[in-house]
C-alpha positions as CSV (number, residue, x, y, z in Angstrom):
1,M,-0.3,0.0,0.0
2,I,1.5,3.4,-1.0
3,R,0.6,6.3,1.1
4,R,0.8,9.7,-0.3
5,F,1.8,12.8,1.7
6,T,0.8,16.2,0.7
7,I,3.2,19.5,1.8
8,S,1.4,22.5,1.9
9,A,3.1,25.9,2.1
10,T,1.3,26.2,5.7
11,H,3.4,23.0,6.7
12,L,6.7,25.0,5.2
13,V,5.8,27.6,7.3
14,I,5.5,25.6,10.7
15,A,8.5,23.8,10.2
16,A,10.7,26.7,9.3
17,L,9.3,28.6,12.3
18,L,9.8,25.6,14.5
19,L,13.5,25.4,13.5
20,V,14.2,29.1,14.1
21,A,12.7,28.9,17.6
22,C,14.7,25.8,18.2
23,M,17.4,28.1,17.1
24,L,16.7,30.7,19.3
25,M,16.3,28.9,22.5
26,Q,19.9,27.2,22.3
27,Q,22.0,28.3,24.9
28,P,25.8,29.1,24.5
29,V,28.2,26.6,26.4
30,Y,31.2,28.5,27.5
31,A,34.9,26.4,28.1
32,S,38.6,26.4,27.6
33,P,40.0,25.8,24.4
34,F,40.4,22.3,23.6
35,G,44.2,21.6,25.0
36,Q,44.1,24.1,27.8
37,G,43.5,23.5,31.3
38,I,44.6,20.4,33.4
39,Y,42.6,17.2,32.6
40,S,40.9,15.7,35.8
41,A,42.2,18.7,38.0
42,D,40.4,18.7,41.2
43,V,38.7,21.9,41.1
44,P,35.3,23.3,40.2
45,F,34.3,24.9,37.2
46,G,32.8,28.0,35.8
47,A,31.9,30.6,38.6
48,D,32.8,28.4,41.8
49,T,36.5,28.9,40.8
50,S,37.9,31.1,43.6
51,M,41.2,32.9,44.2
52,A,43.2,34.4,47.0
53,I,46.1,36.4,47.6
54,T,47.8,36.2,51.2
55,L,50.8,38.5,52.0
56,G,53.6,37.7,54.9
57,G,53.5,41.5,56.3
58,D,54.9,44.5,56.3
59,V,58.9,44.9,54.9
60,S,61.2,46.5,57.0
61,L,64.8,47.4,55.2
62,N,67.3,48.0,58.0
63,L,70.2,49.8,56.6
64,S,73.8,49.2,57.6
65,P,77.0,50.9,56.6
66,N,79.4,49.8,54.2
67,G,81.8,52.4,53.3
68,T,80.4,55.9,53.0
69,Y,76.9,54.2,51.9
70,F,74.1,52.6,53.7
71,N,72.1,49.4,52.3
72,G,69.8,46.5,53.0
73,A,67.5,44.2,51.5
74,A,64.3,42.3,53.0
75,S,61.8,40.1,51.5
76,N,57.8,39.4,51.4
77,T,56.2,36.3,50.7
78,V,53.0,36.5,48.6
79,T,51.2,33.4,48.3
80,V,48.3,33.0,45.6
81,T,45.5,30.5,46.4
82,S,43.5,29.6,42.9
83,T,41.3,26.9,41.7
84,D,41.5,28.7,38.3
85,V,42.6,25.7,35.9
86,I,43.9,28.4,33.3
87,G,46.4,29.9,36.3
88,Y,47.0,33.8,37.3
89,R,48.8,36.8,36.9
90,L,50.4,38.4,39.7
91,Y,51.4,42.0,39.5
92,V,53.3,45.0,41.8
93,Y,52.8,48.9,42.0
94,S,52.7,51.8,44.0
95,L,49.3,53.7,44.0
96,N,50.1,57.0,44.2
97,S,54.1,57.6,44.5
98,T,56.8,55.3,44.2
99,T,59.0,57.9,46.3
100,M,59.9,56.7,50.0
101,M,59.0,59.3,52.2
102,A,60.3,60.1,55.9
103,D,58.2,60.1,58.6
104,S,59.4,62.7,59.9
105,G,61.0,65.8,57.9
106,S,61.0,66.2,54.6
107,D,63.7,63.7,53.2
108,S,63.0,60.8,50.5
109,I,64.3,57.7,48.7
110,P,62.9,57.4,45.2
111,A,62.6,54.1,43.2
112,S,65.1,53.1,41.3
113,T,64.7,53.9,37.6
114,N,66.2,50.4,36.2
115,T,64.0,48.9,33.7
116,T,65.6,45.8,33.9
117,P,67.1,44.4,36.7
118,G,70.7,45.7,38.1
119,A,72.5,47.5,40.5
120,L,70.8,50.2,42.7
121,A,72.1,53.8,42.3
122,V,72.7,55.5,45.1
123,N,69.8,56.8,46.9
124,S,67.5,54.5,45.0
125,W,65.6,51.6,46.2
126,G,63.8,48.8,44.0
127,Y,62.3,45.2,44.3
128,N,63.0,41.4,42.3
129,T,61.9,38.4,42.5
130,D,65.1,36.7,42.1
131,G,66.6,37.3,45.6
132,S,69.8,39.0,43.7
133,S,71.6,42.1,43.8
134,N,69.6,43.5,40.8
135,Y,66.5,45.4,41.2
136,L,64.0,47.0,39.2
137,G,62.3,50.3,39.8
138,M,58.8,50.3,41.0
139,L,56.2,52.0,38.5
140,T,52.8,53.6,39.7
141,T,51.1,51.1,37.0
142,P,50.8,47.4,37.5
143,S,54.0,45.2,36.5
144,L,53.9,42.0,35.5
145,I,56.2,39.6,38.5
146,K,54.8,36.3,37.6
147,D,53.0,34.4,34.9
148,A,51.6,30.9,36.5
149,D,49.7,28.4,34.4
150,G,47.3,25.6,36.6
151,P,45.3,25.5,39.6
152,Y,47.2,26.4,42.9
153,K,44.6,25.0,45.3
154,S,47.5,24.5,47.8
155,G,48.6,28.0,46.9
156,D,51.6,29.3,45.2
157,S,54.3,31.6,46.8
158,T,56.2,34.3,45.7
159,V,59.2,35.9,47.0
160,I,59.6,39.5,46.6
161,T,62.9,41.0,47.4
162,Y,63.4,44.8,48.2
163,G,66.6,47.0,48.5
164,A,67.6,50.2,48.9
165,L,71.2,52.3,49.0
166,T,71.3,55.5,50.4
167,D,74.4,57.9,51.1
168,I,75.1,59.7,54.4
169,T,73.0,62.4,53.7
170,K,69.8,60.8,54.4
171,S,68.6,61.8,57.6
172,A,67.7,58.7,59.9
173,G,64.1,57.7,60.5
174,N,61.4,55.4,59.1
175,Y,60.6,56.0,55.2
176,T,57.8,54.3,54.0
177,V,55.8,53.5,50.3
178,G,52.8,51.4,49.9
179,V,53.1,48.8,47.5
180,V,49.9,46.9,45.9
181,Y,50.1,43.1,44.8
182,T,47.1,42.3,42.3
183,A,46.7,38.7,41.0
184,A,44.1,38.1,38.2
185,A,42.9,35.1,36.6
186,K,44.4,34.0,33.1
187,N,41.9,34.4,30.4
188,P,42.0,31.6,28.0
């Protein structure tokens, strides 16, 4: 037995409307590109990822005499805990000024002008992440100090060393400057 089906223009219009409705109701799916992230990582997905930053406290540089100069160095540990499977970037900067100001008086110690790691000029201060005697100058815009891949559910530590070199003309006392650390999740 042969059945005959007739398709009218009305049927075609209804089928086209159903097809368009199905396409409009689809929800986009967001995921990391293939090959990125860590397979079977023990971390949550999507909006459940988290990031926290922990500081080791204030850094106190005690400058000691060294010939006609005074110098010193001290470190701070910054720990980033992240469940983001792509990773994070850690930045450092001074918010308004990079100059260390004396608590009493008008004396100051400006940040080094080093744009690549190098020795400090007299009457300057700087930082590094390798514990060496070569320093970079602090900026008022964020500078990348670490680019880390993968999740760090138990934390990932970075040691930042600060150093200063002054001559005997700088008055004794406490000099301070604010430093900001920012951790940001990587985008795929």
